[in-house]
C-alpha positions, 0 to 999 in steps of 0.5 A: 579151740586150744592150739597145741604147741609144735603142731601149727602146720598140721592144724591139730586143735582140741576143743574141750567142752562140758556135756552139761549144757543149758536146755536151749543149747541142748535143743539147738544141738539136738535139731542137727541130729539124724534120726539114727543118732536120735534113736541111738541116744534113745536107746541108752537106759541112763538119761544122763548119758543119753543127753551127754551122747546128744550133746557130744554128737551135736557139738561134733556136727557143729565143729565139723560143719564149721571146718567143711563149710556146711550146716551141721545137719548136712554132715553125713557119717559113714562107718568103715569095715571095723566101725571107724566113722568117717565123713561121707562125700565130704573133705575130711581133715585128718589128725595128720594134718592132711585133707582127703576126700572120703567116698561112702559106699551106696 
């Protein structure tokens, strides 16, 4: 993680990763994805873009899991009215530095 000067109190961090990962790392990241995420990536015609989607989503799960204290495969996403994703039934760490509880519908 790269600390952002002046935002220490908000705990705002950026993580730069390469979406080109070795096979072993890709397999580990794929293992945490849901069936829907796998189907979504498989719909991409360009296989390079599909692999990048899988890696990006896996790293997102891994990062969020470390922040909220669960396994990457336990992270559940929901979408708001306009498709904006949020964590379902889990504490959400916002970019504004606060924490809130999101509640999925259903």
